[in-house]
C-alpha positions in Angstrom: 39.6 -58.1 67.4 39.3 -54.4 68.0 38.0 -52.0 65.3 40.2 -49.1 64.2 37.9 -46.8 66.2 38.3 -48.9 69.3 42.0 -48.9 68.9 42.0 -45.1 68.6 39.9 -44.8 71.8 42.3 -47.1 73.7 45.2 -45.0 72.4 43.6 -41.9 73.8 42.9 -43.6 77.1 46.5 -44.7 77.4 47.7 -41.1 76.7 45.4 -39.7 79.3 46.9 -41.9 82.0 50.5 -40.8 81.0 49.7 -37.1 81.7 53.1 -35.7 80.4 55.1 -37.2 77.5 58.2 -36.7 75.4 57.7 -37.8 71.8 60.5 -38.9 69.6 59.5 -37.0 66.5 61.0 -37.7 63.1 58.3 -36.2 60.9 57.4 -39.6 59.5 53.8 -40.8 59.4 54.0 -42.9 62.6 55.6 -40.4 65.0 53.4 -37.6 63.5 50.3 -39.6 64.6 51.8 -40.1 68.1 52.6 -36.3 68.4 49.2 -35.3 67.1 47.2 -37.6 69.4 49.3 -36.6 72.4 48.6 -32.9 71.7 44.9 -33.5 71.2 44.6 -35.5 74.4 47.1 -33.9 76.8 47.5 -30.3 75.4 50.6 -28.6 74.3 51.9 -27.8 77.8 52.2 -31.5 78.5 53.9 -32.7 75.3 57.4 -32.1 74.1 58.3 -33.2 70.6 62.0 -33.9 70.3 63.6 -33.8 66.8 67.1 -35.3 66.8 69.8 -34.3 64.3 72.2 -37.1 63.2 74.8 -37.6 60.5 72.8 -40.7 59.4 69.6 -38.7 58.5 69.2 -35.9 56.0 69.3 -32.3 57.1 66.2 -31.7 55.0 64.3 -34.3 57.0 65.4 -32.7 60.3 64.2 -29.2 59.2 60.9 -30.6 57.8 60.2 -32.4 61.1 60.8 -29.2 63.0 58.5 -27.2 60.7 55.8 -29.9 60.9 56.0 -30.0 64.6 55.4 -26.3 64.8 52.5 -26.5 62.4 50.9 -29.1 64.7 51.3 -26.6 67.6 53.8 -28.6 69.5 56.7 -27.4 71.7 59.6 -28.7 69.6 63.0 -29.3 71.2 65.9 -29.7 68.7 68.9 -31.8 69.8 71.7 -33.8 68.3 73.5 -37.1 68.5 76.8 -38.1 66.9 76.3 -41.7 65.7 79.6 -41.8 63.7 81.5 -41.2 66.9 80.2 -44.4 68.4 82.5 -47.3 67.4 79.7 -49.9 67.8 77.6 -48.0 65.2 80.5 -47.4 62.9 81.4 -51.1 62.8 78.0 -51.7 61.2 77.1 -55.1 62.5 73.5 -56.3 63.1 74.0 -55.3 66.8 74.8 -51.7 65.7 71.1 -50.9 65.5 70.9 -51.6 69.2 73.6 -49.1 69.9 72.0 -46.5 67.6 68.6 -46.8 69.4 70.4 -46.8 72.7 72.0 -43.5 71.9 68.7 -42.0 70.7 66.7 -43.2 73.7 69.3 -42.0 76.2 69.0 -38.6 74.7 65.2 -38.7 75.0 65.4 -39.9 78.5 67.6 -37.0 79.5 65.0 -34.6 78.1 62.3 -36.4 80.1 64.3 -36.1 83.3 65.2 -32.5 82.7 61.5 -31.5 82.2 60.2 -34.0 84.9 57.9 -35.6 82.5 56.6 -39.2 82.9 57.2 -41.1 79.6 59.2 -41.2 76.4 57.1 -42.3 73.4 58.3 -43.6 70.0 56.5 -44.4 66.8 57.0 -48.2 66.6 54.1 -50.0 65.0 53.1 -53.7 64.8 54.8 -54.1 61.4 58.1 -53.4 63.1 57.9 -56.8 64.9 58.0 -58.5 61.5 61.6 -57.5 60.7 64.9 -57.7 62.5 64.7 -54.9 65.1 67.5 -55.1 67.7 66.6 -51.5 68.7 63.6 -53.0 70.5 65.9 -54.2 73.2 67.2 -50.7 73.8 63.6 -49.4 74.0 62.7 -52.0 76.6 65.8 -51.5 78.7 65.1 -47.7 79.0 61.3 -48.1 79.4 60.4 -46.2 76.3 56.8 -46.8 75.3 55.6 -47.7 71.8 52.0 -46.6 72.2 50.9 -47.5 68.7 52.1 -51.1 69.2 50.3 -51.2 72.6 47.0 -50.8 70.8 48.1 -53.0 67.9 48.1 -50.4 65.2 49.6 -51.5 61.8 50.9 -49.3 59.0 47.6 -49.3 57.2 45.8 -48.3 60.4 48.2 -45.5 61.0 47.8 -44.1 57.5 44.0 -44.3 57.7 43.9 -42.5 61.0 46.4 -39.9 59.8 44.3 -39.3 56.7 41.2 -38.9 58.9 43.1 -36.3 60.9 44.2 -34.4 57.8 47.9 -35.0 58.6 50.0 -33.9 55.6 52.3 -36.9 55.9 49.6 -39.6 55.9 51.1 -41.2 52.8 54.7 -40.2 53.2 57.3 -42.9 52.3 59.0 -44.6 55.3 62.2 -42.9 56.7 65.2 -44.9 57.8 68.8 -44.2 58.8 71.2 -43.9 55.8 73.2 -46.7 57.5 70.6 -49.1 56.2 72.0 -48.7 52.7 75.4 -50.2 53.7 75.8 -54.0 54.0 76.6 -55.4 57.5 80.3 -55.7 58.1 81.3 -52.7 55.9 82.2 -49.9 58.2 80.4 -46.6 58.1 82.1 -43.3 57.4 81.0 -39.8 56.4 82.2 -40.1 52.8 80.0 -43.2 52.1 77.0 -41.7 53.9 77.3 -38.4 52.0 77.6 -40.3 48.7 74.5 -42.3 49.3 72.6 -39.2 50.5 73.5 -37.2 47.4 72.6 -40.0 45.1 69.2 -40.5 46.6 68.5 -36.8 46.6 69.3 -36.6 42.9 67.0 -39.5 42.0 64.2 -38.0 44.2 64.6 -34.7 42.3 63.4 -36.7 39.2 60.0 -37.2 40.8 60.9 -40.8 41.6 59.8 -41.7 45.1 60.5 -44.6 47.5 64.1 -44.8 46.5 67.1 -46.5 48.2 70.6 -46.5 46.9 72.3 -49.5 48.5 76.1 -49.3 48.7 78.0 -52.4 47.8 81.8 -51.9 47.6 81.3 -48.7 45.7 78.6 -50.1 43.5 75.2 -48.3 43.7 72.3 -50.8 43.7 69.2 -48.7 43.2 65.8 -49.8 44.6 62.6 -48.0 43.5 59.0 -49.0 43.7 57.8 -51.0 40.8 55.7 -48.2 39.5 58.9 -46.1 39.0 61.2 -48.6 37.4 60.3 -47.5 33.8 60.7 -43.9 34.8 64.1 -44.5 36.3 65.3 -46.4 33.2 64.2 -43.4 31.1 66.5 -41.3 33.1 69.3 -43.9 33.3 71.9 -41.9 31.4 71.7 -38.8 33.6 71.5 -41.0 36.8 74.6 -42.9 35.8 76.5 -39.8 34.9 75.6 -38.1 38.2 76.3 -41.1 40.4 79.7 -41.6 38.8 80.5 -38.0 39.4 79.7 -38.7 43.1 82.3 -41.4 43.0 80.4 -44.7 42.3 82.2 -47.1 40.1 79.1 -48.9 38.8 75.3 -48.1 38.9 72.8 -50.9 38.9 69.0 -51.3 39.2 67.6 -53.9 41.5 64.8 -55.6 39.5 63.1 -56.7 42.8 62.3 -53.1 43.4 62.1 -51.1 46.6 61.5 -52.9 49.9 62.3 -52.0 53.4 65.0 -53.9 55.2 66.4 -55.5 52.1 69.9 -55.6 53.8 68.4 -57.9 56.3 67.5 -60.5 53.7 70.9 -62.1 54.0 70.9 -62.4 57.8 70.8 -65.8 59.5 70.1 -66.8 63.1 73.8 -66.9 63.7 74.6 -63.4 62.5 71.8 -61.8 64.6 72.9 -63.3 67.9 
């Protein structure tokens, strides 16, 4: 079993062999480490960080990613995809994640071809293999490389390396598409997405981190980390009032707390095939 230092050395060796890379950059901890290591190993002239705007991610996250990329000294390319114009994504089935990643990776591949670079890199880590991830199929079909997975880096490894490198996002909560808040089978639309987005932004403004507002037939099921449950309850009246103004009929707290991929907990082998 490789030590963290040996994994980092192998990561650098792999990057050296790639020579010129396009990095899918979201501003999250994983893609930030990829971009930083690529810049350190290959230099800014051989790395392009691509920040993709989508209706299913917050505008604030897009702008923060652009600013962070510039702080790291990267050449940042801003581009856009329209996920709510793809009927496969709007249908919101388990397979929709494949089409979402396919749309993203095709955009990145077009950048790679335009600049005559060699590889597209994403920020997938070993932990991503433990959940339902149909987007991996799209990655493999288009030849995108998950270089953190290639050297068997886990979330704790990534955070440790990022802290060592003084990256400001080393402990940043995980990002995910706002579509992950809506149960499979319930179609996506701009109204639902905006309602979820505004609800989460309000709760975050109360200094409550790691929050998800899951949408269940116009009921808000709020997930927060266990450490924030008491704080959320203290603010319950203002949260209820605000979310009802946004249009939710009922506001609930999930006592299991925040966990990634909670919408996948109801999936069976039949629904994922």
